[in-house]
PLY file of the C-alpha trace (Angstrom):
ply
format ascii 1.0
element vertex 304
property float x
property float y
property float z
element edge 303
property int vertex1
property int vertex2
end_header
53.34 141.99 20.82
49.76 140.89 20.39
47.56 141.24 17.31
43.88 141.32 16.50
44.32 139.78 13.04
47.22 138.03 11.33
46.91 137.80 7.56
48.07 134.37 6.40
50.11 133.90 3.25
52.42 131.49 1.41
56.04 131.49 2.70
57.22 132.25 -0.84
55.28 135.52 -0.65
57.03 136.85 2.44
59.74 139.22 1.18
59.91 137.54 -2.26
63.30 137.79 -3.97
61.78 137.87 -7.45
58.77 139.62 -8.88
55.97 138.71 -11.26
52.45 139.88 -12.01
51.04 137.21 -9.71
53.36 138.13 -6.83
52.68 141.84 -7.28
48.92 141.16 -7.19
49.18 139.23 -3.92
51.31 141.91 -2.26
48.93 144.63 -3.42
45.77 142.84 -2.26
47.19 141.69 1.07
48.30 145.29 1.60
44.81 146.60 0.85
43.30 144.20 3.39
45.93 145.06 6.00
45.38 148.80 5.56
41.60 148.38 5.72
41.80 146.37 8.94
44.14 148.94 10.49
41.72 151.71 9.48
39.15 149.88 11.61
41.43 150.23 14.61
42.76 146.66 14.56
46.34 145.54 15.19
47.46 143.62 12.12
50.45 141.57 10.94
51.13 139.40 7.87
52.76 136.01 8.41
53.52 132.84 6.54
51.22 130.08 7.75
54.24 127.84 8.46
56.25 130.46 10.36
58.03 128.32 13.01
58.86 131.29 15.25
55.46 132.94 15.52
53.38 132.32 18.64
49.84 131.86 17.33
48.35 132.46 20.77
49.35 136.13 20.40
46.68 136.85 17.79
42.90 136.76 18.26
42.26 135.76 14.64
44.12 134.38 11.63
42.74 135.44 8.24
43.45 133.17 5.27
44.33 135.17 2.20
47.09 133.66 0.03
48.21 130.33 1.51
48.42 128.93 -2.00
51.14 126.33 -1.38
48.89 124.39 1.00
47.75 121.86 -1.61
51.35 121.08 -2.51
52.08 120.45 1.19
48.70 119.24 2.32
49.75 116.65 4.96
51.95 119.27 6.66
49.31 121.96 6.25
46.59 119.73 7.69
48.65 119.06 10.84
49.36 122.78 11.20
45.69 123.65 10.72
44.66 121.25 13.47
47.30 122.67 15.80
46.73 126.38 15.13
42.97 126.07 15.53
43.62 125.29 19.21
45.62 128.51 19.61
43.62 131.14 17.74
40.37 131.56 15.82
40.38 131.21 12.05
38.65 133.35 9.41
36.75 131.62 7.98
36.23 129.09 10.77
38.01 125.75 11.02
34.65 124.04 10.57
34.02 125.83 7.28
37.57 125.30 6.02
37.45 121.57 6.75
34.14 121.30 4.91
35.11 123.47 1.93
38.61 122.18 1.28
37.19 118.84 0.10
35.07 119.14 -3.05
32.67 116.51 -1.77
30.95 119.62 -0.36
29.46 120.02 -3.85
27.18 117.07 -3.10
26.03 118.90 0.04
25.20 121.87 -2.16
23.20 119.68 -4.53
21.36 118.14 -1.58
20.47 121.67 -0.46
18.87 122.41 -3.82
21.78 124.22 -5.48
22.36 123.32 -9.12
25.86 121.93 -9.70
27.51 120.33 -12.74
26.62 116.68 -13.19
29.30 114.98 -11.12
30.63 111.50 -10.35
32.85 111.17 -7.25
35.48 108.42 -7.31
37.02 107.54 -3.97
40.69 106.83 -3.39
41.75 103.29 -4.40
38.24 102.49 -5.58
39.59 100.01 -8.11
37.89 101.37 -11.20
39.21 102.25 -14.64
38.67 105.64 -16.23
36.58 103.96 -18.93
34.35 102.34 -16.29
34.00 105.67 -14.49
33.03 107.38 -17.73
30.43 104.73 -18.54
29.02 105.08 -15.02
28.77 108.85 -15.51
26.91 108.45 -18.80
24.56 105.70 -17.62
23.84 106.70 -14.02
24.57 110.43 -13.76
22.98 111.60 -17.01
26.07 113.19 -18.54
24.82 114.64 -21.83
28.18 116.01 -22.98
30.59 113.38 -24.27
33.54 115.44 -23.05
34.22 115.48 -19.32
36.59 117.07 -16.84
38.71 115.02 -14.43
40.01 116.76 -11.30
40.93 116.01 -7.67
38.57 116.52 -4.75
41.41 118.31 -2.97
42.59 120.92 -5.43
43.25 124.54 -6.23
44.44 126.49 -9.25
43.30 123.77 -11.70
45.86 121.29 -10.32
45.60 117.94 -12.20
42.56 119.14 -14.12
42.03 117.54 -17.53
39.42 117.91 -20.24
38.98 114.47 -21.80
37.10 113.24 -24.88
35.91 109.61 -25.11
38.61 108.78 -27.65
41.26 110.14 -25.25
40.33 107.95 -22.28
42.95 105.29 -22.99
45.80 107.80 -23.08
44.68 109.25 -19.73
44.30 105.88 -17.99
47.79 105.81 -16.47
47.41 109.39 -15.17
44.03 108.51 -13.67
45.34 105.38 -11.94
48.27 107.30 -10.46
45.94 109.97 -9.14
43.22 107.69 -7.78
45.84 105.68 -5.89
46.64 108.82 -3.89
43.42 110.84 -3.66
39.70 111.02 -4.42
38.81 112.31 -7.86
35.72 113.59 -9.62
34.37 113.53 -13.14
32.22 116.45 -14.21
30.26 117.00 -17.37
32.16 119.42 -19.61
30.44 122.81 -19.68
30.56 124.47 -23.11
29.09 127.72 -21.83
32.16 128.34 -19.66
34.30 128.24 -22.80
31.94 130.40 -24.81
30.74 132.88 -22.19
33.11 132.57 -19.24
32.64 132.05 -15.51
31.38 134.71 -13.10
33.03 135.10 -9.70
30.70 136.69 -7.15
32.19 138.00 -3.91
29.80 137.68 -0.96
30.69 139.08 2.49
28.51 138.23 5.51
25.93 136.82 3.13
25.63 139.95 0.96
26.97 140.43 -2.56
29.78 142.98 -2.87
31.46 142.77 -6.30
31.94 140.47 -9.28
34.33 139.65 -12.10
33.97 137.73 -15.35
36.73 135.21 -16.07
37.28 134.06 -19.66
39.56 131.25 -20.84
42.11 132.00 -23.54
41.25 130.68 -27.03
41.71 126.93 -27.22
41.63 126.36 -23.45
38.83 125.64 -20.97
40.53 126.81 -17.75
39.64 130.37 -16.79
42.48 130.82 -14.27
44.96 133.53 -15.25
47.75 131.00 -14.58
46.63 129.38 -17.84
46.20 132.58 -19.83
42.67 133.41 -18.79
41.52 137.02 -18.57
39.42 138.82 -15.99
37.29 141.94 -16.11
34.86 143.81 -13.89
31.32 142.52 -14.14
27.92 143.89 -13.19
25.66 140.93 -12.34
21.92 140.71 -12.71
19.67 140.43 -9.67
19.08 136.79 -10.62
22.82 136.12 -10.45
23.12 137.94 -7.13
20.21 136.00 -5.65
21.74 132.70 -6.77
25.14 133.54 -5.26
23.64 134.59 -1.94
21.51 131.44 -1.88
24.66 129.36 -2.32
26.40 131.03 0.62
23.39 130.60 2.90
23.45 126.86 2.11
26.91 126.48 3.73
27.05 124.83 7.20
27.48 128.29 8.75
27.57 131.79 7.29
31.10 132.59 6.12
32.48 136.08 6.64
33.82 136.02 3.08
33.08 133.79 0.13
33.64 133.68 -3.59
30.85 132.02 -5.53
31.84 130.93 -9.05
28.77 130.49 -11.25
27.96 129.73 -14.90
25.12 128.71 -17.18
25.15 124.91 -17.38
24.48 122.77 -20.46
20.75 122.88 -19.66
20.71 126.69 -19.46
20.44 126.92 -15.66
22.62 128.96 -13.32
24.95 126.50 -11.64
27.70 126.50 -9.02
31.23 125.86 -10.27
32.92 126.39 -6.89
32.16 127.89 -3.50
35.49 129.23 -2.24
35.55 130.09 1.47
39.11 129.11 2.32
41.72 131.29 0.55
40.08 132.58 -2.63
41.30 135.41 -4.79
38.81 138.21 -4.14
39.97 140.71 -6.80
40.63 143.63 -4.46
42.97 145.09 -7.10
39.91 145.74 -9.30
37.67 146.76 -6.37
39.87 148.30 -3.62
36.74 149.41 -1.77
35.81 145.73 -1.30
38.80 145.36 1.05
37.22 148.04 3.24
33.92 146.15 3.14
35.63 142.94 4.25
37.44 144.72 7.06
34.19 146.28 8.24
32.48 142.87 8.19
35.28 141.38 10.28
35.17 144.27 12.78
31.37 144.23 13.10
31.00 140.47 13.41
34.00 139.53 15.53
34.98 142.52 17.66
0 1
1 2
2 3
3 4
4 5
5 6
6 7
7 8
8 9
9 10
10 11
11 12
12 13
13 14
14 15
15 16
16 17
17 18
18 19
19 20
20 21
21 22
22 23
23 24
24 25
25 26
26 27
27 28
28 29
29 30
30 31
31 32
32 33
33 34
34 35
35 36
36 37
37 38
38 39
39 40
40 41
41 42
42 43
43 44
44 45
45 46
46 47
47 48
48 49
49 50
50 51
51 52
52 53
53 54
54 55
55 56
56 57
57 58
58 59
59 60
60 61
61 62
62 63
63 64
64 65
65 66
66 67
67 68
68 69
69 70
70 71
71 72
72 73
73 74
74 75
75 76
76 77
77 78
78 79
79 80
80 81
81 82
82 83
83 84
84 85
85 86
86 87
87 88
88 89
89 90
90 91
91 92
92 93
93 94
94 95
95 96
96 97
97 98
98 99
99 100
100 101
101 102
102 103
103 104
104 105
105 106
106 107
107 108
108 109
109 110
110 111
111 112
112 113
113 114
114 115
115 116
116 117
117 118
118 119
119 120
120 121
121 122
122 123
123 124
124 125
125 126
126 127
127 128
128 129
129 130
130 131
131 132
132 133
133 134
134 135
135 136
136 137
137 138
138 139
139 140
140 141
141 142
142 143
143 144
144 145
145 146
146 147
147 148
148 149
149 150
150 151
151 152
152 153
153 154
154 155
155 156
156 157
157 158
158 159
159 160
160 161
161 162
162 163
163 164
164 165
165 166
166 167
167 168
168 169
169 170
170 171
171 172
172 173
173 174
174 175
175 176
176 177
177 178
178 179
179 180
180 181
181 182
182 183
183 184
184 185
185 186
186 187
187 188
188 189
189 190
190 191
191 192
192 193
193 194
194 195
195 196
196 197
197 198
198 199
199 200
200 201
201 202
202 203
203 204
204 205
205 206
206 207
207 208
208 209
209 210
210 211
211 212
212 213
213 214
214 215
215 216
216 217
217 218
218 219
219 220
220 221
221 222
222 223
223 224
224 225
225 226
226 227
227 228
228 229
229 230
230 231
231 232
232 233
233 234
234 235
235 236
236 237
237 238
238 239
239 240
240 241
241 242
242 243
243 244
244 245
245 246
246 247
247 248
248 249
249 250
250 251
251 252
252 253
253 254
254 255
255 256
256 257
257 258
258 259
259 260
260 261
261 262
262 263
263 264
264 265
265 266
266 267
267 268
268 269
269 270
270 271
271 272
272 273
273 274
274 275
275 276
276 277
277 278
278 279
279 280
280 281
281 282
282 283
283 284
284 285
285 286
286 287
287 288
288 289
289 290
290 291
291 292
292 293
293 294
294 295
295 296
296 297
297 298
298 299
299 300
300 301
301 302
302 303
């Protein structure tokens, strides 16, 4: 059998033997996307990205939705991505995924005039201590907040993300050295407004805003992800916020079919980009089921 679109997921989310709120959300949202694509007359299947038996030449497109184990298995995933891109077309494109999966893209955004958090990139095996990196950030990158966030350049779901105060640098040194020996890292100025007011996720399909949510960290935490107790609610953005999100998407190397633009007010009071997610972002279809229909229509109109 041949397909127009195969929806890509994590192997643990194919016929899961246990249930949880997170699993139920994925199954619901993947189902909404599948139904919407079928309503547009497309032949659709849902497969694990690492399915060894599936012939990827039998589908026109592969749509990334919930391949959330890829960072845990990145060397294997990277080889698969290179192979599958020669057999079918990816949504979003391989070019965009390769660019977006590495958070060095944030520097590209800054170069394009998009406000981002003050950031210091530290390359793998650079031979620098966390204290030296912090001093560099203060002296050369104008960090005004004493607290900073340490996280990998290849990351998802707040993996290895730490909020660190100056007096805590010594106790994080061993963690930092273990991480920097294996992968590039980044220091970012801690953003108090995210803690106090939350982070806005703006969904943008084919360059146009569709829907938004407000994510708020639980008391005492700075991570807004629901994995860490964060909450999410529907959000009606201002025109200024919509314009900023659409400007971010247009600054990508090519226009993505779908994108999630996470924005916040930075320490200087400016709208800033926290993340541009165009690989496998959560798009909150469970709160906005009609957005799945919008995505399906965008795919049909642009690709078929």
